[in-house]
C-alpha positions in Angstrom: 201.9 138.2 119.1 205.0 137.6 117.2 203.2 135.9 114.4 201.0 133.4 113.3 204.1 131.1 112.7 204.5 131.6 116.0 200.9 131.0 117.4 200.6 128.1 115.2 203.5 126.4 116.7 202.1 126.6 120.3 198.8 125.6 119.3 197.9 122.3 121.2 194.6 121.9 119.7 193.0 118.9 118.1 192.9 120.3 114.6 193.6 117.0 112.7 194.2 115.9 109.2 190.7 114.9 108.7 190.1 118.4 109.8 190.0 119.8 106.2 187.3 121.4 104.7 186.1 118.1 103.6 185.8 116.8 107.0 184.1 120.2 107.9 181.2 119.1 105.9 180.9 115.9 106.8 180.8 117.4 110.4 177.6 119.2 109.6 174.9 116.8 110.0 175.6 116.4 113.9 175.1 119.9 114.6 172.1 120.7 111.9 170.3 117.6 113.0 169.7 119.6 116.1 170.0 123.1 114.8 167.4 124.5 112.2 168.4 127.9 110.4 166.7 131.0 111.0 166.4 133.6 108.4 169.4 135.9 107.9 167.5 138.9 108.9 166.4 137.4 112.0 170.2 136.7 112.9 171.5 140.2 112.3 168.7 141.6 114.4 169.0 139.4 117.3 171.2 139.9 120.5 173.9 137.3 119.3 175.2 135.1 121.9 178.7 135.8 120.7 178.3 139.5 119.8 180.3 141.4 121.9 181.1 145.0 122.1 180.0 146.4 118.4 182.7 149.1 118.0 186.3 149.4 118.9 185.4 152.9 120.8 184.8 151.4 123.9 187.9 149.5 124.6 190.1 150.5 121.7 191.4 148.6 118.8 194.7 147.6 117.4 195.7 146.2 113.8 197.7 143.4 115.9 197.2 140.2 113.7 194.7 137.7 115.9 194.1 135.4 113.0 194.8 133.7 109.9 193.0 131.8 107.3 194.8 128.5 107.0 192.3 126.7 104.6 189.6 127.3 102.1 187.3 124.9 100.0 185.4 127.0 97.9 185.1 131.0 97.6 185.7 132.8 100.9 186.3 136.4 101.4 187.0 139.1 103.9 186.5 142.8 104.7 188.5 145.2 107.0 187.3 147.4 109.8 188.0 150.5 108.6 185.7 149.6 105.4 183.2 147.0 106.7 180.6 145.4 104.0 183.4 145.7 101.1 184.3 142.2 100.7 187.7 141.0 99.1 188.9 137.4 97.9 190.4 136.0 100.9 193.4 133.5 100.0 195.0 131.2 102.2 197.6 133.1 104.9 195.1 136.2 104.9 195.3 137.6 108.5 192.8 139.5 110.4 192.6 141.9 113.1 190.1 143.2 115.5 186.8 144.3 113.6 187.7 142.4 110.4 185.3 140.1 109.1 185.5 136.7 107.3 182.9 135.4 104.9 182.4 131.7 103.4 180.1 131.4 100.0 177.6 128.7 99.0 179.2 125.1 99.3 182.0 127.0 100.6 183.9 126.1 104.0 187.2 127.4 105.8 189.7 126.8 108.4 190.8 130.1 110.7 193.6 129.7 113.1 193.7 132.1 116.0 196.8 133.3 117.7 196.0 131.4 120.7 195.8 128.1 119.0 191.9 128.0 118.9 191.0 126.8 115.5 187.3 127.9 113.8 186.0 125.9 111.5 183.4 127.9 109.2 180.4 126.4 107.2 179.1 127.5 104.1 177.3 130.9 104.2 179.1 131.9 107.4 179.8 135.6 108.3 182.1 135.7 111.2 183.7 139.2 112.9 186.4 139.3 115.1 185.1 141.8 118.0 187.0 143.9 120.5 187.5 142.5 124.3 188.4 144.3 127.6 191.8 145.1 127.7 194.2 143.0 129.9 191.8 140.2 129.6 192.5 136.8 128.1 188.8 136.9 126.5 188.2 136.6 123.0 185.7 138.3 120.7 183.8 136.3 117.9 180.6 137.8 116.5 178.9 135.1 114.3 176.7 136.8 112.3 175.3 133.9 110.1 175.6 130.5 109.4 177.7 128.4 111.7 181.0 127.7 113.2 182.8 125.0 114.8 185.4 126.4 117.7 188.0 124.0 118.6 189.5 125.0 121.8 193.5 124.6 122.3 195.5 123.5 125.3 194.3 125.9 127.4 191.0 127.2 128.6 189.0 129.6 126.1 187.2 132.3 127.4 184.3 133.8 125.0 182.5 137.1 126.3 178.7 136.5 125.6 175.5 138.7 126.1 174.6 137.1 129.3 178.1 136.6 130.8 181.4 134.9 130.2 181.8 131.5 128.4 184.4 129.3 130.0 185.4 126.3 127.2 187.4 123.5 128.5 190.8 122.8 126.9 190.4 120.6 123.7 186.5 121.3 123.7 184.9 121.4 120.4 181.7 123.9 120.3 179.4 124.7 117.6 177.7 128.3 116.9 174.7 128.6 114.8 171.1 129.5 114.1 168.2 127.9 115.7 164.2 128.2 115.3 164.3 130.8 118.1 167.5 132.4 118.0 171.2 131.4 118.0 172.5 128.1 119.4 175.9 127.2 121.2 176.2 123.3 121.4 178.8 121.2 122.9 180.0 118.4 120.6 182.9 117.4 122.7 184.2 118.6 126.4 182.2 120.8 128.6 181.4 124.6 128.3 180.4 127.0 131.5 178.5 130.2 131.3 179.0 132.6 134.2 177.2 135.9 135.0 178.7 138.4 137.5 181.2 135.8 138.1 179.0 133.3 139.4 178.6 129.9 137.6 174.8 129.6 136.3 174.9 126.9 133.4 177.2 123.9 132.7 176.9 122.1 129.4 178.2 118.9 128.4 178.9 117.1 125.5 175.9 116.8 123.4 174.2 119.6 125.3 173.1 123.4 124.2 171.6 126.6 124.8 169.6 128.9 122.6 168.8 132.4 123.0 165.3 133.5 121.4 164.7 137.1 120.5 163.5 139.2 123.8 163.8 136.1 125.8 165.3 136.9 129.6 166.0 133.0 130.0 168.1 130.7 128.1 166.5 127.4 126.4 168.3 124.5 127.0 168.3 121.5 124.4 170.1 118.5 123.7 168.3 116.4 126.6 165.6 113.9 126.9 162.8 116.3 126.1 164.5 117.2 122.9 166.1 114.1 122.1 163.3 111.8 121.4 162.3 111.7 117.9 159.2 113.5 116.7 156.1 111.1 116.5 157.6 108.6 118.7 155.6 107.1 121.1 156.5 107.4 124.7 156.1 103.9 126.1 159.2 102.0 126.5 160.0 98.8 125.0 160.6 95.7 127.0 161.5 93.2 124.5 160.8 92.4 120.7 158.9 89.3 120.3 161.0 88.2 116.9 163.0 84.9 116.8 166.7 85.3 117.2 168.9 84.2 114.5 173.0 84.0 113.8 173.9 85.5 117.6 171.1 83.8 120.0 170.2 86.8 121.7 171.3 90.3 121.1 171.2 92.5 124.0 171.1 96.5 123.8 172.3 98.4 126.9 170.8 101.7 126.7 172.7 104.9 128.4 171.0 108.2 128.1 167.8 109.6 126.8 166.7 109.9 123.1 167.0 106.3 122.2 164.5 104.7 119.8 164.2 101.3 118.3 162.5 99.9 115.2 162.1 96.1 115.1 162.3 94.3 111.9 158.9 94.7 110.0 157.6 97.6 111.9 157.2 101.2 110.3 157.2 103.3 113.8 159.9 104.1 116.3 159.7 103.2 119.8 161.1 105.1 122.8 163.9 103.0 124.7 164.6 103.9 128.2 167.7 103.6 130.1 168.7 99.5 130.8 169.1 96.5 128.8 166.5 95.0 126.4 166.7 92.0 124.0 166.0 92.5 120.4 165.8 90.7 117.3 168.8 90.8 114.4 167.9 93.3 111.5 166.5 95.9 114.2 167.4 99.8 113.8 168.5 101.9 116.6 168.5 105.6 116.6 170.6 107.7 119.2 170.4 111.3 120.1 173.1 113.8 121.1 174.5 112.4 124.3 173.4 109.1 124.4 175.0 105.7 124.0 174.5 101.8 123.4 176.0 99.1 123.9 175.1 95.8 121.5 176.1 92.1 122.7 175.6 89.2 120.9 177.7 85.9 122.1 181.1 87.5 122.5 180.6 90.3 120.2 180.7 93.8 121.4 179.8 97.3 119.7 179.8 100.3 121.5 177.5 102.8 119.7 177.7 106.8 120.2 175.1 109.5 119.2 173.8 111.2 117.5 173.7 108.3 114.9 171.5 105.5 113.2 172.4 101.8 113.0 171.1 98.5 111.9 172.4 95.5 114.4 172.4 91.7 113.7 172.9 89.6 110.4 176.3 87.7 109.4 179.6 87.8 111.5 180.8 90.7 109.0 177.5 92.5 109.4 177.0 92.6 113.2 176.8 96.2 113.1 175.7 98.3 110.1 176.3 102.0 110.7 173.9 104.3 108.6 175.5 107.5 110.1 177.1 108.4 113.4 179.9 106.6 115.4 180.6 103.1 117.0 183.2 101.4 118.9 183.9 97.7 117.9 185.4 95.3 120.5 186.1 91.9 119.5 187.9 89.5 122.2 187.8 85.8 121.4 185.9 86.3 117.9 185.7 88.7 115.1 183.5 91.3 115.1 182.4 93.3 111.7 180.7 96.5 110.9 179.2 97.2 107.3 179.4 101.0 106.2 178.3 102.5 102.7 181.8 102.6 101.8 183.0 99.1 102.7 183.3 96.8 105.6 185.5 96.9 109.2 186.3 93.9 111.1 187.8 94.2 114.4 190.1 90.9 114.7 189.5 89.0 118.2 190.3 85.3 117.3 193.8 86.0 118.6 194.1 89.0 120.7 191.6 91.8 121.9 190.8 94.2 119.2 189.1 97.7 119.1 188.2 99.9 116.6 186.6 103.5 116.4 184.5 104.4 113.0 182.7 107.3 112.3 180.3 107.6 109.3 178.4 110.9 108.1 175.5 110.9 106.0 176.6 107.4 104.6 179.9 108.4 103.9 182.8 106.8 105.8 185.3 109.6 107.5 187.7 107.5 109.6 188.7 104.4 111.4 190.9 104.0 114.1 192.3 101.0 115.6 192.6 101.5 119.3 194.1 97.9 120.2 194.9 94.7 118.7 194.4 94.7 114.4 191.6 95.7 112.3 191.0 95.2 108.5 189.5 98.3 106.4 188.0 97.3 103.0 186.8 100.7 100.9 186.2 100.0 97.5 188.8 97.6 95.9 191.4 98.6 98.6 192.4 96.4 102.2 194.4 98.3 104.9 195.3 95.9 108.1 195.8 98.6 110.8 197.7 97.9 114.0 197.0 99.8 117.8 197.5 103.7 116.8 197.1 103.6 113.0 194.2 105.6 111.2 192.2 105.4 108.1 190.9 108.5 107.0 188.4 108.8 103.7 188.2 112.1 101.7 185.1 113.4 100.0 186.3 111.8 97.0 186.8 108.7 98.3 190.7 109.1 98.9 192.3 106.9 101.3 195.0 108.1 103.8 196.7 105.7 106.3 198.5 107.6 109.2 200.0 106.6 112.6 202.4 103.9 111.2 205.7 106.0 111.0 209.0 104.0 109.6 211.4 101.5 111.3 214.6 103.4 110.8 215.9 107.6 111.5 218.6 109.8 110.3 218.4 112.2 113.1 216.7 112.5 116.3 215.1 115.2 118.2 214.2 115.4 121.8 210.3 116.0 122.4 209.7 119.8 122.7 212.9 120.8 120.9 213.7 121.9 117.4 215.9 120.7 114.6 217.6 122.4 111.6 219.5 120.5 108.9 220.6 120.5 105.2 220.0 117.3 103.3 220.9 116.8 99.8 217.8 114.2 99.1 214.8 115.0 101.4 212.7 113.5 103.1 214.6 113.1 106.0 213.9 110.4 108.6 213.6 112.0 111.9 213.3 110.0 115.1 211.1 112.1 117.6 212.1 110.8 121.1 209.4 111.5 123.8 210.1 108.8 126.7 210.9 111.5 129.0 207.5 113.1 128.2 205.3 110.0 127.5 206.8 107.0 129.5 204.3 104.6 127.4 203.2 104.8 124.0 202.7 108.4 122.5 201.5 109.9 118.9 203.6 112.1 117.1 201.9 114.5 114.4 203.7 116.1 111.8 201.9 119.1 111.0 202.0 121.5 107.8 199.9 124.3 107.2 197.8 123.6 110.2 197.0 120.2 109.6 198.1 116.9 110.3 200.3 115.6 107.2 201.5 112.4 108.9 201.7 110.6 112.3 203.1 107.7 114.1 202.5 105.9 117.3 205.4 104.1 119.4 206.9 103.7 122.8 209.8 106.0 123.7 210.8 107.1 120.0 208.3 107.8 116.9 210.0 107.7 113.1 208.6 109.9 110.2 209.7 111.2 107.2 209.8 115.0 107.0 209.6 116.6 103.6 211.9 119.8 102.9 210.7 123.0 104.3 209.3 124.0 107.8 207.6 121.6 109.8 205.8 121.8 113.3 205.3 118.3 115.5 203.6 117.7 118.4 203.4 114.7 120.7 200.3 113.3 122.4 200.4 110.8 125.5 198.4 107.9 124.7 196.2 106.4 127.7 195.5 102.3 128.5 192.8 102.2 125.8 195.0 104.1 122.9 193.1 107.6 123.3 195.1 110.6 122.8 195.5 113.0 125.6 196.4 116.9 124.9 199.6 117.9 123.4 202.5 117.1 125.9 205.2 118.7 123.9 205.7 120.5 120.3 208.7 121.7 118.5 209.7 122.3 115.0 211.8 121.0 112.0 213.6 122.4 109.3 214.7 120.6 106.6 216.8 122.4 103.9 217.2 121.0 100.3 220.7 121.4 100.0 224.2 119.6 99.5 226.4 121.7 101.3 228.8 122.2 97.9 228.0 125.4 96.7 231.4 127.7 96.8 231.9 130.4 99.4 231.8 134.1 98.6 235.4 135.0 98.0 235.3 138.7 99.0 232.6 141.7 100.4 229.5 142.3 98.6 229.2 145.9 97.4 226.1 148.0 96.8 224.8 151.5 95.7 222.5 153.5 97.9 221.0 157.0 96.6 220.3 159.4 99.5 216.4 159.5 97.8 214.1 159.1 101.1 214.0 155.1 100.4 214.8 152.1 102.7 217.6 149.6 101.7 218.4 146.4 103.2 222.1 145.0 102.7 222.6 141.1 103.3 225.9 139.8 103.8 227.8 136.5 104.2 231.3 136.2 105.6 232.4 140.0 105.2 230.3 143.0 105.9 229.4 145.0 102.6 231.1 147.7 101.0 228.4 150.3 100.6 228.6 153.3 97.8 226.5 156.2 98.8 225.3 158.7 96.1 223.1 162.5 96.1 220.7 162.0 93.1 220.5 165.5 91.8 222.7 167.5 93.9 223.2 171.1 93.7 226.8 172.3 92.6 229.1 172.9 95.6 232.8 172.7 96.4 232.2 170.3 99.2 229.6 168.3 100.9 229.0 166.8 104.0 227.7 163.2 104.8 225.7 162.7 107.8 226.1 159.0 109.2 223.9 158.0 112.1 224.7 154.3 112.9 224.3 152.4 115.9 227.7 153.4 117.4 226.6 157.0 117.1 226.6 159.9 114.7 229.6 161.6 112.6 230.1 163.7 110.0 232.2 163.1 106.8 233.4 165.8 104.3 233.6 164.7 100.5 234.7 166.5 97.3 231.8 164.9 95.2 228.2 164.2 96.6 229.0 160.6 96.8 231.3 158.3 99.3 232.4 154.7 99.5 232.2 152.9 103.1 234.7 149.9 102.7 233.9 146.7 104.1 233.6 146.7 107.9 232.8 150.7 108.2 228.9 149.9 107.8 228.4 147.4 110.6 225.5 145.3 111.1 222.1 147.2 112.0 220.5 150.3 111.0 222.1 153.4 109.5 220.7 156.3 108.1 222.7 158.7 105.8 222.0 162.1 104.5 224.3 164.8 102.2 224.1 168.2 103.3 225.7 171.4 101.4 225.0 175.1 102.6 221.2 175.1 103.2 220.3 172.2 100.8 219.9 168.9 102.2 219.4 165.3 100.5 216.4 163.1 101.7 217.8 160.5 103.8 218.4 157.0 102.9 217.7 154.2 105.7 220.3 151.2 105.4 219.8 147.9 107.1 222.6 145.8 107.5 222.4 142.2 108.3 223.8 138.6 108.0 222.0 136.7 105.3 220.8 133.3 107.3 220.2 131.4 104.0 223.8 132.2 103.0 226.3 128.8 102.9 228.0 128.5 106.4 230.4 125.9 104.4 231.2 124.1 101.3 231.9 120.6 101.9 234.3 118.5 99.4 233.8 115.3 100.8 232.4 112.6 101.2 229.6 113.0 98.8 226.2 111.7 99.7 226.0 107.9 99.0 229.4 107.9 98.2 230.5 105.5 101.4 229.3 102.4 102.9 227.4 102.1 106.3 230.2 102.4 108.7 233.2 103.0 106.8 235.8 105.4 107.4 235.9 108.5 105.6 237.5 111.6 105.0 235.7 115.0 105.9 236.9 118.1 104.2 235.8 121.2 102.7 236.2 124.8 103.6 234.1 127.2 106.2 233.1 130.8 106.8 235.2 132.7 109.4 234.4 132.1 113.0 232.6 128.5 112.1 234.0 125.5 113.9 233.6 122.2 112.2 232.3 118.8 114.2 232.0 115.2 113.7 230.2 113.7 116.4 231.8 115.2 119.4 235.0 115.5 117.6 236.2 118.8 116.6 238.0 119.1 113.1 240.9 121.8 112.7 240.4 124.7 110.5 243.7 126.2 109.0 244.2 129.8 108.0 242.6 130.0 105.0 239.2 128.4 106.4 240.0 124.7 105.2 239.2 121.8 106.9 239.9 118.0 106.4 240.1 114.9 109.0 239.1 111.2 109.3 235.7 110.2 110.4 233.6 106.9 111.0 230.1 107.0 109.2 227.2 105.6 111.0 225.0 102.6 109.6 222.7 105.0 107.8 224.2 108.8 108.3 227.1 110.9 108.5 226.5 114.3 110.3 228.5 117.5 110.0 227.9 120.1 112.4 229.1 123.8 111.8 229.0 126.0 115.0 229.1 129.5 115.4 229.4 131.8 118.8 226.7 133.7 117.6 224.6 132.4 114.6 224.1 128.9 116.4 224.7 125.7 114.8 223.9 124.2 111.3 224.1 120.5 110.5 224.8 119.0 107.1 223.6 115.1 106.3 225.6 112.8 104.2 223.9 109.0 103.6 225.5 106.1 103.1 225.1 104.0 100.1 222.1 101.5 99.6 220.5 102.6 102.6 216.5 102.5 103.0 214.8 105.9 102.0 
């Protein structure tokens, strides 16, 4: 692994802007409805589902970084493999190797990114240890010792070694692991997981299904199906119809799919089970769906698609066709508006002029998010109203803060092809970047801008999506959308680096100089346009008539005789690379000094005198002038500007409608792009 930044750049999982610690808490209800906590003493003693080999001695351990803490909400701590149980505070950015552990405190949550793009969302009071796996395998080792964890697989199949065999988790799937009544449970929220023993498939779990391992049990106990989905105390007799007057919508018809659905008619105190099929109900009835169950409610020209686990009230006024108590629903409006009342406000899919589809999720009576899949969706939260169009999304934080993503902007300063990377210098970020994805996604697609492992912004468009990119390094990923507007897996990804720099700093006039003592330390010397001058000294040397300086360099070893215990290397004598310097005289020898000479990538490559940022009109003819470091060529568009003997350049150019881009090209260092904006352009 080359580092967690590279791992994060290759991530193609589903960690979204609403996958922050607030959403981690919002997701708890789904899992905890089907999982009951067991005492911690039991968890430590049972054969854990994801407890792999308990010690490094069997296959061996290394200190290679395999995970990084990306987000924390509340106290998070960690220990090390060499000192298990000695917990220390874990700030964001903490790295983990095999045998290390991470722990969340009460009312805390954390997000941990594995080097293969898998995301772990830790609930409160959770302990996870990174266990070893067999060599030369793609398997992951994860020991959930307490609490519960949501595992989000990336773009490749995730292999987890369990006590009964191998767990294969499909790309993009979401699996939760936590404690149940009899032991540890694995529950599939999204996608599919397969459990294999001796290379043969034994169990396949789909969304809404799970398996529990009890202490001393030789068999697995499944849950999430009909037997586990019927609410406690509910009668088993099916409900054929509810003899209540139908109002407002005429007849309401509920189409039930899957087991574990129950209904409570207006005025009733008991819940009745609903079998799969159609049933007419009265407005004001309540529906309760188990995990994996679905129901479609139809009233006149209004349709709402409901998903489990969740609880709903159906019928009422046009803006209360469905009231969401908890769970998720899809509103379909075709010919008339369809409204949804939630605890925080309302959602209306506008169907009077065009077909509109909205997805809404509510958890514990708190609105989590709304996505407009088609048409127009109006969202009212508190005193704020947002009108969403296809591909746009509203997320609501734990404190009620509203964030809209997916809109993008209608202009761009510079473009990057999907899968490529871009680095540029901008005097006044953010930079409007156009992400061109037509060759990857021929129809509509969503571009997500990633910052610190979360989606900071997103835009949906056809062919190209434009986003404002702030200064610093950002990752982006492209997801193609199907005809219904649902995002697929990551189709392309890359990076954009915006450097807050006007490009007007003066260039270094001469070679840098530095002092190096042969005292056993290591030195790093950065240079810009000229190699450094290095003065080497022997601190506290013995008296002698002469000294020998042994110089080990990338080109070989040589010895230099000096009258004093010091020597000056002129610029160019110490080339780029690693050098070891040692003084000798008689039987005495200094400690070696290690010197690494390398080019400073942050150093200015050029100094631009004109034009100034905002100092020209759109489409104007301008003079581009300045100075560049040796070996750097200067381009405006495809036209190269001549550079004279003292490294100055000057030439005419025509600005674009928004910006002028000046490119500096080096045969070994690559290229640097500098941006100048025209006056009065939209920001």
